[in-house]
N, C-alpha and C positions, 0 to 999 in steps of 0.2 A: 304607342305601338311597340317601341323598342323595349319599354319596361315590361309590357305583357309578354313579349317574346323571350325576354330574359328570365322571367318567372317560369314560363313553360319549359325553358331549357333545363332548369334545375330539376324539374319533375321528370322530363323525358329521359334525361341521362342518369337518373337515379339507379336504374338497373345496371349501369356500367360503373358508376363512381363508387357504389357501395362495395362491390368485390375488389375494386382497385384499392380502396381504403384499407380493406382487410389485409391485402398483400403488403401495402406500404407499412402498416402497423407491425406486421411480422418482421419486416426488414429493420424497422426502427428498434424493436426489441432486441434483435440480434446485434445491431450496431452498439446499442447501449451496454449489452452484456459483455461484448468484446472489450469495450473501453473500460468498463468496471474492472475486468480482469487485468488490464494493463496498469490501472491505478493501484490495485491490490498488490501486484508484483513490485511496483515502484515503492509503495509504502513499506513493504517487507525489506526493501533495500535502504530504508531510512531516507527516502527521497520525499520531497513535499510536492503534492499535486498542484498544478496551476489552478488558480481560481477560475479562469475561463473554462477549463475542463469540467470543474465541479458545477459551474453554472449550466453548461451544456447538458450534463447528466440530470440536473434538477429539472430543467425545462423538458427534457425528453420524458422523464417520469410523469410529469403533469400531462403532456400530450398523450401518452399511452393510456392514462386513465380516462381522459376525455374521449379518445377514439374508441376505446372499449365500450364506453357507454353508448356511443352512436351505433356501433355495430350490434350491440345487444338490442337496441330499439328498432333495428333494421327490419326484421320479419314482420312486425306489426305495421310499419309504414308501407312495406311492399304489398301487404294485403289490401291497402286502400287504393292501389293503382288499378286502372281499368283502361280499355281502349288501347291496348298495346303498350301501356305504360306511360302514355302522354296525357292521361287524365287521372283524376283522383276523386274518390268519394268524399274526401276532406282536403280540398285543394290547398287551403291556406297552411294546414299542418304539413302536407307533403312538400310544399314550396319551402317553408322554413327549414324542414329537415334536410331537403336536398341541398339547400344553400350551405347549411352547417357542414354537411359531408364534403362538399366541394372546397370550402374554406379550410377544413381540417386537412384534407388531402394536400393542399398547397402548402400549408404550414409545415406538415411533416416532410414534404419534399425539400423545402427550404432549410429546415433544421438538419436533415440528413447531410446536406451538402456542407454544412458548417461543422460537422462532427469528425473531420479528418485532421488529426494533429500529428505533426512530426515528433514532438515530445510531449508527454503528459505530465512530467514532473521535473523538479530541479533539486539540486543539493540543498539541504537545510542548513541554516546558520550553524557554525561550529558549536558543538555541545559544550555547555559549561559544567564544571564540577560544582555541585551544590555544596556550599559552605554552611555547616551547622554548628551552633554553639556547643562546645564540649568543655569538660574540665581541663585545666592546664596539665599536659602530660609531665610526668616526673622523670628527670634525668635523660630525656630524649631530645632536648632542645637543639643540640648541635646536629643531630641526625635529621630532624625535621627541616632545619634551615637549608639543608642541601637540596630540598625540593622546592623551596620558596621562590626560586628564580626561574622555575620551569615554565616556558611559555604555554598558555592555555589556548592552543589553536587546533586541538584535536576535534575531528568530526564525530568520533565514536569513543566513548569511555566505558570500559567494561571491567567489573570486578567479579571474580568467580572463586569461590572456595573449593579447593581441590581435596585436601586432607588425605589421610593415609589409605583409606579404602575406596577412593574414587577411581572409576575406570574411565576410558575415553568417552563412552556414551553419556555418563553422568556429567562429565566436564562439558560436553557438547550441549546438553540440555540446559545447563546453567548459562552458558554463553548465548545459546539460542533464545533464552528468555529475555536477555538484554536486547536482542536484535529483532524481537517481534515474532520469533518462531516458537509459538507456545500452544498451538492447537494440537488436538489428538493425532491428526494426520501426519504432522511433522514428527511427533514423538514416536510414532510407529515406523518411521523410516529407518533404514539400515545406517550403520556408522558411515559407510562410504557416501550415501546420499546426503547425510547431514554435513559431512565434510565439504561436499560440493556447494551446499547452500551457504554455509558459513563463509567459505572462501569467496563465494560470489559477491557477498556484501563487503567483507573486509578488504578484498583485493582492490576495491575502487575507493577506499577511504583512508584518511590519515587517522590512525587509531592509537589508543593506549589500552593495553590489556594487563590487568593485575591478577595473577594467579597466586592465591594465598595458601600457604602451608603445604608446600611440595615435600613429599617424602622420597620421591624418586623422579627420574627423568620423564618428562612429558614430551611425546612426539608431536611437535607443532603441526607437521604436515598431516598427520592422521586426524588431528582435531579439526584442522581447517584454518589455522591461523597462519597467514603469510609471514615469512621471516622479516622482521623489521630491518631496515637498512637506512643509510643516509639518503638514498634516492627517494624512498617513499615517506620518510620522516616519521614513521610509526615507532612505537615503543612497546617493549614487553618488560614488565616488572614482576618479579616473583619473590615470595618469602619462603625461606626454608631454614631448618635447624642444621642442615648438613652442608658442610663445605664441599663435600664430594658431589652433591647435586649441583652446586654452582658450576663445577667443572663440567659435569655431564650436560648441563644446559648451555654451556659456552657463554657464561655471563661475561659481558665486556667490562662491567663495573660492579664491584662488590662493596656493600656498605654494611659493616658489622654493627649490630645493635647490642650494646653491652648490657650485661645483667644489672638489675637494680641492686643498690646496696641495701643492707638490712633495714636501715632506718627509712 
């Protein structure tokens, strides 16, 4: 008798559980969308999403697909009901469907409760500089050796060609490409907006930025590069043909690269 009553309960409550499932599905979609947005923002800041967060998102996507299928089959199942909804012209089918709806509703409720995270990502391991085989440089051995003892514990390593005709926006685009800001929406932002985005990432990181071929002073604040200091441990390296630019950039250390001899 208990089993029969349980079967009937799934059928009788179908008119209530199906709309409730639809509402729960809408909430799960919104929760997943909000979490995805948090993950995207974290990845833009070069953070690594937690595997538990990725697993929750994956399960949520599967549940959404299954719930959408049940809701799509709902109208046909509702047409089978009679006698106030507690009987069915195809009782076995209605029972199985009602049970699936009730179980899915419980699964979504449980999964939603597990989808609240204080943090969605963490700092990635320090970025390594990729070493590639190249020909032995000529007459530059002493200069290169000055960099050989530099500790490689930077979280972000950026190289950006500046050159003579580069403006702030072009420099920002080259730096932004290294930070993951490469979509059209970011490229269409104003200089000030890009400054905020770049500073938002580098301000929380230990970085080294190499600006290659400077012909004039570059305003780091305008670009969005935090000023390196002993406190933050970051470094700014630039190359230039002009000793005057070294002074304008307030270089703390100058390394002169001598011209190659004729031979």
